[in-house]
MOPAC internal coordinates of N, CA, C and O (Angstrom, degrees):
PM7 1SCF
backbone

  N    0.0000 0     0.00 0     0.00 0    0    0    0
  C    1.4419 1     0.00 0     0.00 0    1    0    0
  C    1.5208 1   109.41 1     0.00 0    2    1    0
  O    1.2310 1   120.73 1   -39.67 1    3    2    1
  N    1.3265 1   116.22 1   140.33 1    3    2    1
  C    1.4522 1   122.55 1   179.64 1    5    3    2
  C    1.5241 1   108.89 1   -83.00 1    6    5    3
  O    1.2310 1   120.70 1   -44.74 1    7    6    5
  N    1.3392 1   116.27 1   135.26 1    7    6    5
  C    1.4577 1   117.97 1   178.02 1    9    7    6
  C    1.5275 1   109.36 1   -76.66 1   10    9    7
  O    1.2310 1   120.90 1   -43.69 1   11   10    9
  N    1.3065 1   115.88 1   136.31 1   11   10    9
  C    1.4557 1   122.13 1  -178.23 1   13   11   10
  C    1.5184 1   108.17 1  -117.76 1   14   13   11
  O    1.2310 1   121.11 1   -55.19 1   15   14   13
  N    1.3260 1   115.48 1   124.81 1   15   14   13
  C    1.4597 1   120.62 1   177.16 1   17   15   14
  C    1.5275 1   108.48 1   -80.40 1   18   17   15
  O    1.2310 1   119.84 1   -24.19 1   19   18   17
  N    1.3313 1   117.91 1   155.81 1   19   18   17
  C    1.4711 1   120.07 1  -179.93 1   21   19   18
  C    1.5315 1   113.64 1   -55.74 1   22   21   19
  O    1.2310 1   119.53 1   145.18 1   23   22   21
  N    1.3312 1   118.50 1   -34.82 1   23   22   21
  C    1.4653 1   120.02 1  -179.77 1   25   23   22
  C    1.5239 1   112.31 1   -74.54 1   26   25   23
  O    1.2310 1   119.88 1   171.11 1   27   26   25
  N    1.3312 1   117.83 1    -8.89 1   27   26   25
  C    1.4636 1   121.97 1   175.94 1   29   27   26
  C    1.5270 1   112.04 1   -85.49 1   30   29   27
  O    1.2310 1   120.04 1   163.13 1   31   30   29
  N    1.3038 1   117.53 1   -16.87 1   31   30   29
  C    1.4666 1   120.92 1  -173.69 1   33   31   30
  C    1.5244 1   112.91 1   -65.67 1   34   33   31
  O    1.2310 1   119.79 1   142.02 1   35   34   33
  N    1.3116 1   118.01 1   -37.98 1   35   34   33
  C    1.4637 1   119.66 1  -177.57 1   37   35   34
  C    1.5252 1   112.26 1   -62.04 1   38   37   35
  O    1.2310 1   118.80 1   130.43 1   39   38   37
  N    1.3549 1   119.90 1   -49.57 1   39   38   37
  C    1.4700 1   117.97 1   177.89 1   41   39   38
  C    1.5317 1   112.80 1   -65.06 1   42   41   39
  O    1.2310 1   120.10 1   144.36 1   43   42   41
  N    1.3206 1   117.41 1   -35.64 1   43   42   41
  C    1.4641 1   120.01 1   178.81 1   45   43   42
  C    1.5254 1   110.32 1   -65.03 1   46   45   43
  O    1.2310 1   120.36 1   135.99 1   47   46   45
  N    1.3187 1   116.93 1   -44.01 1   47   46   45
  C    1.4618 1   120.79 1   179.36 1   49   47   46
  C    1.5260 1   110.41 1   -66.64 1   50   49   47
  O    1.2310 1   120.39 1   140.40 1   51   50   49
  N    1.3202 1   116.87 1   -39.60 1   51   50   49
  C    1.4628 1   120.88 1   179.33 1   53   51   50
  C    1.5246 1   111.25 1   -60.91 1   54   53   51
  O    1.2310 1   120.48 1   132.11 1   55   54   53
  N    1.3209 1   116.69 1   -47.89 1   55   54   53
  C    1.4638 1   120.58 1   179.14 1   57   55   54
  C    1.5223 1   110.32 1   -66.12 1   58   57   55
  O    1.2310 1   120.12 1   138.97 1   59   58   57
  N    1.3170 1   117.38 1   -41.03 1   59   58   57
  C    1.4696 1   119.61 1  -177.21 1   61   59   58
  C    1.5303 1   112.02 1   -66.29 1   62   61   59
  O    1.2310 1   119.69 1   154.76 1   63   62   61
  N    1.3283 1   118.19 1   -25.24 1   63   62   61
  C    1.4615 1   121.62 1   179.07 1   65   63   62
  C    1.5300 1   112.69 1   -79.92 1   66   65   63
  O    1.2310 1   120.15 1   159.88 1   67   66   65
  N    1.3325 1   117.32 1   -20.12 1   67   66   65
  C    1.4669 1   121.99 1   177.39 1   69   67   66
  C    1.5247 1   106.73 1   -94.51 1   70   69   67
  O    1.2310 1   120.49 1   -79.13 1   71   70   69
  N    1.3131 1   116.66 1   100.87 1   71   70   69
  C    1.4618 1   122.07 1  -172.00 1   73   71   70
  C    1.5214 1   112.03 1   -56.30 1   74   73   71
  O    1.2310 1   120.02 1   134.71 1   75   74   73
  N    1.3128 1   117.57 1   -45.29 1   75   74   73
  C    1.4663 1   120.70 1  -178.20 1   77   75   74
  C    1.5219 1   111.57 1   -65.71 1   78   77   75
  O    1.2310 1   120.33 1   134.33 1   79   78   77
  N    1.3339 1   116.97 1   -45.67 1   79   78   77
  C    1.4674 1   120.48 1   179.24 1   81   79   78
  C    1.5219 1   110.44 1   -64.67 1   82   81   79
  O    1.2310 1   121.07 1   137.57 1   83   82   81
  N    1.3194 1   115.56 1   -42.43 1   83   82   81
  C    1.4631 1   119.98 1  -179.16 1   85   83   82
  C    1.5218 1   110.90 1   -61.56 1   86   85   83
  O    1.2310 1   120.56 1   132.59 1   87   86   85
  N    1.3264 1   116.54 1   -47.41 1   87   86   85
  C    1.4688 1   119.82 1   178.74 1   89   87   86
  C    1.5234 1   111.15 1   -60.02 1   90   89   87
  O    1.2310 1   120.77 1   137.07 1   91   90   89
  N    1.3290 1   116.13 1   -42.93 1   91   90   89
  C    1.4642 1   119.99 1   179.71 1   93   91   90
  C    1.5239 1   111.09 1   -61.79 1   94   93   91
  O    1.2310 1   120.18 1   131.04 1   95   94   93
  N    1.3361 1   117.26 1   -48.96 1   95   94   93
  C    1.4593 1   119.89 1  -177.59 1   97   95   94
  C    1.5246 1   112.21 1   -68.65 1   98   97   95
  O    1.2310 1   120.09 1   148.19 1   99   98   97
  N    1.3269 1   117.44 1   -31.81 1   99   98   97
  C    1.4603 1   118.95 1   175.24 1  101   99   98
  C    1.5291 1   110.61 1   -68.07 1  102  101   99
  O    1.2310 1   120.30 1   143.87 1  103  102  101
  N    1.3197 1   117.04 1   -36.13 1  103  102  101
  C    1.4688 1   120.08 1   175.30 1  105  103  102
  C    1.5172 1   110.90 1   -65.49 1  106  105  103
  O    1.2310 1   120.60 1   139.27 1  107  106  105
  N    1.3296 1   116.46 1   -40.73 1  107  106  105
  C    1.4670 1   120.60 1   177.48 1  109  107  106
  C    1.5324 1   109.49 1   -63.46 1  110  109  107
  O    1.2310 1   120.36 1   139.36 1  111  110  109
  N    1.3289 1   116.92 1   -40.64 1  111  110  109
  C    1.4680 1   120.31 1   177.59 1  113  111  110
  C    1.5231 1   110.06 1   -60.67 1  114  113  111
  O    1.2310 1   120.52 1   137.72 1  115  114  113
  N    1.3303 1   116.62 1   -42.28 1  115  114  113
  C    1.4665 1   120.61 1   178.44 1  117  115  114
  C    1.5342 1   110.62 1   -63.80 1  118  117  115
  O    1.2310 1   120.35 1   136.23 1  119  118  117
  N    1.3270 1   116.93 1   -43.77 1  119  118  117
  C    1.4722 1   120.17 1   177.72 1  121  119  118
  C    1.5200 1   110.64 1   -59.65 1  122  121  119
  O    1.2310 1   120.92 1   139.70 1  123  122  121
  N    1.2996 1   115.85 1   -40.30 1  123  122  121
  C    1.4598 1   120.31 1   179.32 1  125  123  122
  C    1.5241 1   111.01 1   -64.25 1  126  125  123
  O    1.2310 1   120.70 1   136.64 1  127  126  125
  N    1.3360 1   116.26 1   -43.36 1  127  126  125
  C    1.4651 1   120.90 1  -179.09 1  129  127  126
  C    1.5213 1   112.40 1   -66.74 1  130  129  127
  O    1.2310 1   120.39 1   151.77 1  131  130  129
  N    1.3448 1   116.86 1   -28.23 1  131  130  129
  C    1.4667 1   120.41 1  -177.39 1  133  131  130
  C    1.5234 1   112.87 1   -98.82 1  134  133  131
  O    1.2310 1   120.18 1  -173.96 1  135  134  133
  N    1.3231 1   117.27 1     6.04 1  135  134  133
  C    1.4588 1   120.51 1   176.53 1  137  135  134
  C    1.5216 1   114.79 1    79.80 1  138  137  135
  O    1.2310 1   120.10 1  -163.76 1  139  138  137
  N    1.3220 1   117.41 1    16.24 1  139  138  137
  C    1.4628 1   122.00 1  -177.71 1  141  139  138
  C    1.5281 1   113.08 1  -102.03 1  142  141  139
  O    1.2310 1   119.96 1  -172.98 1  143  142  141
  N    1.3181 1   117.68 1     7.02 1  143  142  141
  C    1.4561 1   120.89 1  -174.99 1  145  143  142
  C    1.5232 1   112.80 1   -63.79 1  146  145  143
  O    1.2310 1   119.80 1   141.75 1  147  146  145
  N    1.3022 1   117.99 1   -38.25 1  147  146  145
  C    1.4695 1   119.84 1  -178.45 1  149  147  146
  C    1.5235 1   111.22 1   -62.05 1  150  149  147
  O    1.2310 1   119.96 1   143.33 1  151  150  149
  N    1.3230 1   117.68 1   -36.67 1  151  150  149
  C    1.4653 1   121.02 1   177.75 1  153  151  150
  C    1.5296 1   110.18 1   -64.67 1  154  153  151
  O    1.2310 1   120.65 1   136.84 1  155  154  153
  N    1.3345 1   116.37 1   -43.16 1  155  154  153
  C    1.4629 1   120.92 1   177.41 1  157  155  154
  C    1.5204 1   110.74 1   -59.82 1  158  157  155
  O    1.2310 1   120.19 1   133.46 1  159  158  157
  N    1.3323 1   117.23 1   -46.54 1  159  158  157
  C    1.4569 1   120.91 1  -178.78 1  161  159  158
  C    1.5200 1   111.83 1   -64.47 1  162  161  159
  O    1.2310 1   120.19 1   143.75 1  163  162  161
  N    1.3299 1   117.24 1   -36.25 1  163  162  161
  C    1.4609 1   121.02 1   176.85 1  165  163  162
  C    1.5214 1   110.52 1   -65.04 1  166  165  163
  O    1.2310 1   120.47 1   132.68 1  167  166  165
  N    1.3214 1   116.70 1   -47.32 1  167  166  165
  C    1.4689 1   120.50 1   178.79 1  169  167  166
  C    1.5249 1   111.05 1   -63.91 1  170  169  167
  O    1.2310 1   120.34 1   141.53 1  171  170  169
  N    1.3069 1   116.96 1   -38.47 1  171  170  169
  C    1.4573 1   121.28 1   177.67 1  173  171  170
  C    1.5245 1   110.76 1   -61.35 1  174  173  171
  O    1.2310 1   120.59 1   133.66 1  175  174  173
  N    1.3133 1   116.48 1   -46.34 1  175  174  173
  C    1.4687 1   119.51 1  -178.12 1  177  175  174
  C    1.5213 1   112.32 1   -65.92 1  178  177  175
  O    1.2310 1   119.80 1   151.77 1  179  178  177
  N    1.3175 1   117.98 1   -28.23 1  179  178  177
  C    1.4650 1   122.04 1  -179.77 1  181  179  178
  C    1.5186 1   113.71 1   -84.18 1  182  181  179
  O    1.2310 1   120.23 1   164.26 1  183  182  181
  N    1.3099 1   117.16 1   -15.74 1  183  182  181
  C    1.4647 1   120.59 1  -176.19 1  185  183  182
  C    1.5222 1   110.84 1   -64.63 1  186  185  183
  O    1.2310 1   121.46 1   -48.66 1  187  186  185
  N    1.3141 1   114.81 1   131.34 1  187  186  185
  C    1.4612 1   120.45 1   176.23 1  189  187  186
  C    1.5277 1   111.11 1   -95.03 1  190  189  187
  O    1.2310 1   120.32 1   174.04 1  191  190  189
  N    1.3185 1   117.00 1    -5.96 1  191  190  189
  C    1.4649 1   121.81 1  -178.15 1  193  191  190
  C    1.5235 1   112.56 1   -88.75 1  194  193  191
  O    1.2310 1   120.19 1   168.28 1  195  194  193
  N    1.3104 1   117.24 1   -11.72 1  195  194  193
  C    1.4624 1   121.61 1  -176.70 1  197  195  194
  C    1.5228 1   108.86 1  -113.43 1  198  197  195
  O    1.2310 1   120.89 1   -47.19 1  199  198  197
  N    1.3271 1   115.90 1   132.81 1  199  198  197
  C    1.4640 1   119.96 1  -178.50 1  201  199  198
  C    1.5292 1   110.72 1   -72.03 1  202  201  199
  O    1.2310 1   120.33 1   -23.01 1  203  202  201
  N    1.3394 1   116.97 1   156.99 1  203  202  201
  C    1.4679 1   121.16 1  -176.52 1  205  203  202
  C    1.5264 1   114.44 1   -58.06 1  206  205  203
  O    1.2310 1   119.81 1   144.06 1  207  206  205
  N    1.3216 1   117.96 1   -35.94 1  207  206  205
  C    1.4620 1   120.56 1  -179.50 1  209  207  206
  C    1.5322 1   111.15 1   -66.18 1  210  209  207
  O    1.2310 1   120.91 1   137.09 1  211  210  209
  N    1.3231 1   115.86 1   -42.91 1  211  210  209
  C    1.4702 1   120.25 1   178.49 1  213  211  210
  C    1.5202 1   110.21 1   -65.93 1  214  213  211
  O    1.2310 1   120.46 1   139.02 1  215  214  213
  N    1.3205 1   116.73 1   -40.98 1  215  214  213
  C    1.4699 1   120.55 1   176.77 1  217  215  214
  C    1.5179 1   110.86 1   -57.92 1  218  217  215
  O    1.2310 1   120.79 1   136.98 1  219  218  217
  N    1.3203 1   116.10 1   -43.02 1  219  218  217
  C    1.4673 1   120.27 1  -178.82 1  221  219  218
  C    1.5253 1   111.46 1   -63.95 1  222  221  219
  O    1.2310 1   120.50 1   138.67 1  223  222  221
  N    1.3362 1   116.64 1   -41.33 1  223  222  221
  C    1.4669 1   120.53 1   179.12 1  225  223  222
  C    1.5267 1   110.41 1   -64.63 1  226  225  223
  O    1.2310 1   120.41 1   132.27 1  227  226  225
  N    1.3358 1   116.83 1   -47.73 1  227  226  225
  C    1.4706 1   120.12 1   179.24 1  229  227  226
  C    1.5210 1   111.25 1   -60.67 1  230  229  227
  O    1.2310 1   120.36 1   137.02 1  231  230  229
  N    1.3224 1   116.91 1   -42.98 1  231  230  229
  C    1.4634 1   120.33 1  -179.43 1  233  231  230
  C    1.5209 1   110.88 1   -63.69 1  234  233  231
  O    1.2310 1   120.47 1   139.18 1  235  234  233
  N    1.3299 1   116.70 1   -40.82 1  235  234  233
  C    1.4622 1   120.30 1   179.54 1  237  235  234
  C    1.5261 1   111.27 1   -64.00 1  238  237  235
  O    1.2310 1   120.52 1   132.00 1  239  238  237
  N    1.3172 1   116.61 1   -48.00 1  239  238  237
  C    1.4724 1   120.47 1  -179.78 1  241  239  238
  C    1.5250 1   110.16 1   -65.54 1  242  241  239
  O    1.2310 1   120.23 1   139.41 1  243  242  241
  N    1.3280 1   117.17 1   -40.59 1  243  242  241
  C    1.4680 1   121.09 1  -178.19 1  245  243  242
  C    1.5231 1   112.18 1   -61.71 1  246  245  243
  O    1.2310 1   120.45 1   153.84 1  247  246  245
  N    1.3116 1   116.75 1   -26.16 1  247  246  245
  C    1.4616 1   120.17 1  -178.70 1  249  247  246
  C    1.5327 1   112.95 1   -95.73 1  250  249  247
  O    1.2310 1   120.49 1  -179.51 1  251  250  249
  N    1.3239 1   116.67 1     0.49 1  251  250  249
  C    1.4626 1   121.06 1   179.99 1  253  251  250
  C    1.5278 1   108.90 1   -94.28 1  254  253  251
  O    1.2310 1   121.02 1   -94.72 1  255  254  253
  N    1.3033 1   115.65 1    85.28 1  255  254  253
  C    1.4576 1   122.07 1  -176.60 1  257  255  254
  C    1.5244 1   112.71 1   -59.93 1  258  257  255
  O    1.2310 1   120.18 1   143.54 1  259  258  257
  N    1.3034 1   117.27 1   -36.46 1  259  258  257
  C    1.4574 1   120.79 1  -179.71 1  261  259  258
  C    1.5209 1   110.49 1   -63.52 1  262  261  259
  O    1.2310 1   120.57 1   133.31 1  263  262  261
  N    1.3353 1   116.52 1   -46.69 1  263  262  261
  C    1.4611 1   119.91 1   179.33 1  265  263  262
  C    1.5174 1   111.52 1   -64.36 1  266  265  263
  O    1.2310 1   120.20 1   134.22 1  267  266  265
  N    1.3320 1   117.23 1   -45.78 1  267  266  265
  C    1.4648 1   120.56 1  -178.66 1  269  267  266
  C    1.5240 1   111.34 1   -61.66 1  270  269  267
  O    1.2310 1   120.11 1   137.75 1  271  270  269
  N    1.3116 1   117.39 1   -42.25 1  271  270  269
  C    1.4703 1   120.78 1   178.07 1  273  271  270
  C    1.5188 1   111.11 1   -65.82 1  274  273  271
  O    1.2310 1   120.93 1   137.76 1  275  274  273
  N    1.3336 1   115.84 1   -42.24 1  275  274  273
  C    1.4679 1   119.73 1   179.34 1  277  275  274
  C    1.5256 1   110.47 1   -64.63 1  278  277  275
  O    1.2310 1   120.26 1   138.99 1  279  278  277
  N    1.3385 1   117.11 1   -41.01 1  279  278  277
  C    1.4594 1   120.54 1   178.61 1  281  279  278
  C    1.5217 1   110.64 1   -63.24 1  282  281  279
  O    1.2310 1   120.32 1   134.60 1  283  282  281
  N    1.3108 1   116.99 1   -45.40 1  283  282  281
  C    1.4634 1   121.26 1   179.15 1  285  283  282
  C    1.5310 1   110.28 1   -58.92 1  286  285  283
  O    1.2310 1   120.35 1   131.77 1  287  286  285
  N    1.3150 1   116.94 1   -48.23 1  287  286  285
  C    1.4703 1   121.26 1   178.66 1  289  287  286
  C    1.5258 1   111.08 1   -62.28 1  290  289  287
  O    1.2310 1   120.52 1   135.65 1  291  290  289
  N    1.3214 1   116.61 1   -44.35 1  291  290  289
  C    1.4578 1   121.78 1  -177.06 1  293  291  290
  C    1.5245 1   111.17 1   -64.07 1  294  293  291
  O    1.2310 1   120.71 1   130.96 1  295  294  293
  N    1.3308 1   116.25 1   -49.04 1  295  294  293
  C    1.4680 1   120.07 1  -177.92 1  297  295  294
  C    1.5160 1   110.64 1   -63.65 1  298  297  295
  O    1.2310 1   120.30 1   132.68 1  299  298  297
  N    1.3117 1   117.03 1   -47.32 1  299  298  297
  C    1.4668 1   118.51 1  -179.17 1  301  299  298
  C    1.5257 1   112.16 1   -67.96 1  302  301  299
  O    1.2310 1   120.37 1   145.62 1  303  302  301
  N    1.3072 1   116.90 1   -34.38 1  303  302  301
  C    1.4578 1   120.59 1   177.98 1  305  303  302
  C    1.5158 1   112.42 1   -68.68 1  306  305  303
  O    1.2310 1   120.21 1   137.98 1  307  306  305
  N    1.3392 1   117.20 1   -42.02 1  307  306  305
  C    1.4609 1   119.49 1  -178.93 1  309  307  306
  C    1.5257 1   111.09 1   -74.70 1  310  309  307
  O    1.2310 1   119.72 1   148.65 1  311  310  309
  N    1.3098 1   118.13 1   -31.35 1  311  310  309
  C    1.4712 1   120.18 1   178.61 1  313  311  310
  C    1.5216 1   110.33 1   -69.35 1  314  313  311
  O    1.2310 1   119.82 1   146.44 1  315  314  313
  N    1.3240 1   117.96 1   -33.56 1  315  314  313
  C    1.4602 1   121.08 1   178.97 1  317  315  314
  C    1.5157 1   111.47 1   -69.91 1  318  317  315
  O    1.2310 1   120.51 1   149.10 1  319  318  317
  N    1.3289 1   116.63 1   -30.90 1  319  318  317
  C    1.4498 1   120.73 1  -177.74 1  321  319  318
  C    1.5177 1   112.73 1   -81.29 1  322  321  319
  O    1.2310 1   120.03 1   160.79 1  323  322  321
  N    1.3429 1   117.56 1   -19.21 1  323  322  321
  C    1.4693 1   120.17 1  -176.94 1  325  323  322
  C    1.4638 1   110.56 1  -102.17 1  326  325  323
  O    1.2310 1   120.10 1   180.00 1  327  326  325

């Protein structure tokens, strides 16, 4: 389990409350865990449907292993408790 500092809880809770964002980031976390992240980043960079600013945000989050692991732990932990 990834350790989460108290100041990390707000972004984790914010993402977990947005169903679409949460699902997307959990999928990115899974891709990262299975070694498929580079393919995702390549496809993201080639997409003409996504603006450059959004691409940059997704790429930054996709490469933040600590955040993705913490989000995965947080979402699964809170879903088990509810």
